N, C-alpha and C positions, 0 to 999 in steps of 0.2 A: 527683588530676587524671585518672587513668585511668578512674575510675568516672564522672566528669563527662562525659568524651568518649564513653563507651560508649553512653550513652542515646540521643543523636542518631543514632549509627551503627546501633544496634539498631532505632530507629524507621524509618530509611531502608531498612534491609534488610527489615523487616516489610512496609513499603509496597510495595517492589519485588516481594517474594514473592507478595503478594496479587494484584498486577497480573499477574505471571507465571502464576499459577494460572488466572486467568480467560482469558488469551490462550492458554494451553496447552489448556484445554478447548475453546476455539473452534477451535484448530488441528486437534484430533481430529475435530470435527464437519465441518470443511472437508474433511479426508481422506476421511471416510465419504461425504460428498456427492459428491465427485469420483469415487470408485470406483463409487458407485451409478450415476452418470451414464454412465461408460464401460461398465459392465455392460449397462445398458439400451440404450445406443446400439449394442451388438453382440449384441442379443438379438432375438427376434421382435417385441418391443415398440418397436423403433427408429422405425417410422413413427408410432406413437402419440406417442412422445417428441418427434419433430420437428414433428408436427402441433400438439402442445400449445404449443410455443415459438413457432410461427408464427401461433397463434390471434390474430386481430385484436381488440383491445380499444379501444373508442372512447368518449370523453367529449365532449359538446357542450353549450355554454351559448350560445344565440343563434348568432352568426356565428363564435364561437370554438370550434374543434374540434381535439381531439388524437386522432389515429387512428394507433395503432402496434401492431405484433405484441407478444405478451406478453414476448418476449425483450428488446425495447427498453424496455418498461416497467420491467423488472428493472434493466437496465443504465443507463438514463437517470434512472429515478425512484428506486428503492430505493437505488441506489448514491449518489445525491445525499445521502441520509441518512448514509451511510458517510463521505462527504467532509465533511458537516456536523460529524460527530464528530471527524474529523481537524482541522478548523478550530478547534474548541473546545479540543482538546488542544494545538494549536500556540500559541494565544493564551495559555493558562494557563502553558505552559512558558516562553514569552517573558517574561511578566510576573513569574512567581514560581518557576519551576522550573529545569530543567537548561539552558535557553537564556537565562537571565537574566544570565549572566556570560560575557564573551568568553573568559576563560581556560578555562571548562568546555566550551565548544562548539568551540574552534578545531580540535582534532584530529579529533573525529567529523565536523565539517563538511568538513574537508579529505578525510577518507576517503570521505565521501559523494560529493564532487565527482569523485574518482578513480573511484569505483564507478559513476559515470554516464558519464564521458567515454570510458574505455577499452573497456567492452563495446559502446558505441554505435559507436566507431571500428572495432572488429573486425567487427561486423555490417555496417557500411557498406562496409568494404573487400571483404567477401565478396560483396556484392550490388550493387556499384557499377554494373555494366553493365545492371541491370534497374531502371528507374525506379519500377515498381509495387512490387517487392520492397523497394526502398530505403525506402519509406514505413514499414517496420517497424523502423527503426533504434532506436526507443525501447523496444522490447519487452524486451530483456535488461537494461535499466538499473534495473528495478523490484525491490523486495524485499517479500516477503510477511511482515510482522511477526508475524502469528499463528503461522504455521508455524515461523518462525525461533525465536521464544521458546519454542514447544512443544518444539523440539529441544533448546534450551539447558536447559529445565526437567528434561529426562531426567537430567541430572547433579546435580540438587539443590544441596546445600550445597558441592559441589566447585567451583562456579563463583564466582569472586571478585565481590563487589558492584560493584567498579569496572569489571569486564568487562561486567556487565549494563547498567550506566549508559552505557557507551560504545556498546553495541549499540542501546539504546533511543534515545539521542540521535542516532546515525547514522540510525536508521530514521525519525525525525521529519524530518530533512533530506531523506531519500530521498522521503518522501511529499510534502514541499514541492516538491521538484524535479519530481515526477510531475505535480503540479497545474500548475506553470508550463509544462511540456512540453505538456500537454493544451490549455491556454489558447492557446499560441502556435502549435502545429503541427497540432492535430487539431480545428480548428473549421471549419465549412462556410462556404457563402456567407452573408454577413452581411446582415441586414435592418435598415435604419436606423431604421425606426419602432419595431421591437421593442427595439432597443438603447436608444433614447430612453426608452421605457417602463421598461426595466430600470434605467436611470440614475435615473429619478424615484423608483421604489420604493426603490432603494438609498439615495438621499438622504433619504427619509422614515425609513428604519430608522436611519440615522446620527443624524438629528434626535432620534428617540426615545431613543437612547443618550445624547446630549448633554443631553437634558431630564431624565435620570435615571429613565426608565421601566424598571421592573424586572419587570413581569409577562411571563413567557415566552410566553404565548398570543399577544400582539401580534407578537412577533418570528416565531413559527411561522406565523401567518396571512400576514404580509407575505412570509415566506420562500416560501410556496407560490406567491404572486403573482409573486415574483421568478423562481422556477423556471420558471413558464410563459413569462414574458417572455424569459428567457435561452434556453429551449428553442426558441422561435420566432425568436430573433435569429440563430441559426446557430452561436453559441458553445456549447460542450458544456454541457448543462444541469447536470451535477454541480458545476460551478463556483459555481452559485448557493448550494449548501450551504456552501461555504467562505466566500463573501462575507457571508452572514448570520451565520455563526458568529463572524466577526471583529467583528461589531457587538453581540453579546450582552454585556451588562455583567458585570463580575466582582463588583462590589459592594464596599463599604468593608470593611477588615479587621475580623474578629470578627462580621460579620453574614452571614446567608444569602446565598450567591452564586448568581445565576441561571445563570451559566456552569457552575459545578460541579454544580448540580442537574441541568441538562440532560445534562451529561457522564455523571454517574452513572446517570441514567435510560436513556441510550442504549447504554451499554456492553453490557448483556445482550442486547437485541434485535439489535444489530449483530453481535455475536460469535456468537450462537446461532441467529439466524434469517436476517438479510439476507445475510451473507457465505456461509453454507452454501447458501442458495438461489441466489446468484449462481454459486457453484461448480457446483451441479447443472445450472444452465442453460447454462453455458459450457464445461464440461469433457467433454461427451459426444462424444468422438472415436471415429468408426468405424474399426476397425483393418482392415477389409476392403480388400484391395488394397495394403496397406503392404508395401513391399519394401526392400531395401538401398538402392535408388536414392532412395526416399522419405527415408531417413535422411540421405543425402548431398546432398539438394537445398540450394541456397544459402540458402533461408529457414530450413529446419529446422536445418541445420548452423550457420548464423549465430547463431540463438537459443541453441542448445546451447553453442556456443563462448563466446558472450558471457556467459552465465550461469555456466558452470562454470570458465572461465579468465579472462575479462575482468573479471568482478565482483571476485573476490578479488585479482587482479593490480592492478587500479586502486586498490582500497582500500589494499593494502599498499604500493604504490609511492608514493602521495601521503602516507601516514603516514610512510614512511621518509624522504621528502624533508624533512620537518620535524624528525624525531627524530634521524636520524644526524648531521646537522651541529650538533646541540645547541640548536636553536631552542626545542625543547620536549622532553618525555620521555613515555614510555608511562605509562598509569595505574598507580597503585600496585598491587603484587602481580600485575601482568599481564605475561606475557612474549610474545615474538614468536610462539611456536608456538600459544599460546592465541588471540592476535589473528588468526593464520592460520585457525584453526578457525572463529572468528566471521565472518571475511571470506568463507570458503567458504560458510557458512550463509546469508550475504546473497545468494548465488546462487539461493536458493529464491524464484523470482519469482512463481510460481503466480497468486494472485488479481489482483494489479496488472498482471502481464505479460499475462494473459488479457484483462484490461480494455483495456489499451492496444492489444493485438492486434486486438480487435474494432473499435476506432476506426480503426486503420491500414488494415485490409483490409475495411472495411464495404462498400465498393463494388469490391473487388479480385478477386472471384471465389472459388469454393469451393476451388480448389487451394491458394491462398495461405492461406486460413483454416484448412484442415486442416494444412498444413505448419507454420504458426506454433504451433498448439495442440500438435502433436506435439513440436515443439522445446521448448515451455514445460514440458510434462510430463516429458520425458526429462531436460532440463537441471536442473529442480528436484529430481528424484529423485537424479540423480548428485551434485548439490551437497549434498544432505542426507546422503548416504552418506559422501562425502569429509569433510564437516564433522564428522560423528559420529566417524569414525575418528581424525581429528586431535585432537579434543577428548578422546576417550577416552585417548589416549596422553599428552596434554599437561597435563591437569588432575590435581592431586594426589589421590591415593587417600585416602578417609576411613576411619580405623580402624573395624573392625567393632564395637568396644565403645564408640564415641563417641556 
């Protein structure tokens, strides 16, 4: 019986390790891109860097015109592809993966909820008297899965498979929460005509799905049209990627799946091009003029505290509420110290935190934008260091001759 059970376990471990290797490499590129951006922003090339990101790029077809600086083309356009990939992964996990069973998702979902509510509450408490600063309450609720998995991958086989599954499932819920937050709280003035057009396009995509259309080109073409409509509607354009992804068919069992094909095709470009480019465009923080008072500003301190303290505290508190009374139990071979290490790693907000910060303070002035980026960078670094130390002490050592 042991040999029969080991095969699925080995297959699961192999699949997770493959995924971890890709995300780990993406995390390294993210780090390089962020460091390069900071170096350039504090070099004689800073003006060139700023000028490049503010360069206006316009596309016009008849009366339809999209005119945005390069930075917003990256944040609104390329990041829509990133959210499209998140939508594909979410749908696959719900239908056949870690989210297909309530018993599998209950604890990570609870942890994700705590990891959203507690850091948001801490930030809001520290910034309650400033209505503009308060707009950044969602910055410390996000987790950068690429960096988090890259950190976990440092420990190799010392990490229990159940701990990796817990982290990835929690990260999926974290991404889903970020999507909901963006849709509800970071949309602009709404255009009724553009919303109607977006609804018509979405209805057409759903109809394609119901009719069994499996060619991905049709979904991609209508996805571009939906992106334009959503962009013009005032709702953040990246949500178009999620909506289209949820309409891509999975296909019958045993046959090629359009959803899996797109997911496999996009993993590389997103991990190795889109996210590093986003990091390069958004992490360029000038350190000139930064003082102790900069670190203690309510926005910076709120983001740092939310990521470093609020994120792990929320995850552990909500997990404990379910585990300690006996409603459920920790994943097999996972102890509280290991869970603490993973919870601290979830404070690495970086990509998603920077993205939400850009939405929160898009019209809030340079002081807020610099403060939130400083908070994200410091909070993410501190979270990574603490998580590494906790995991180093809590994970079992692997014998040298193993």
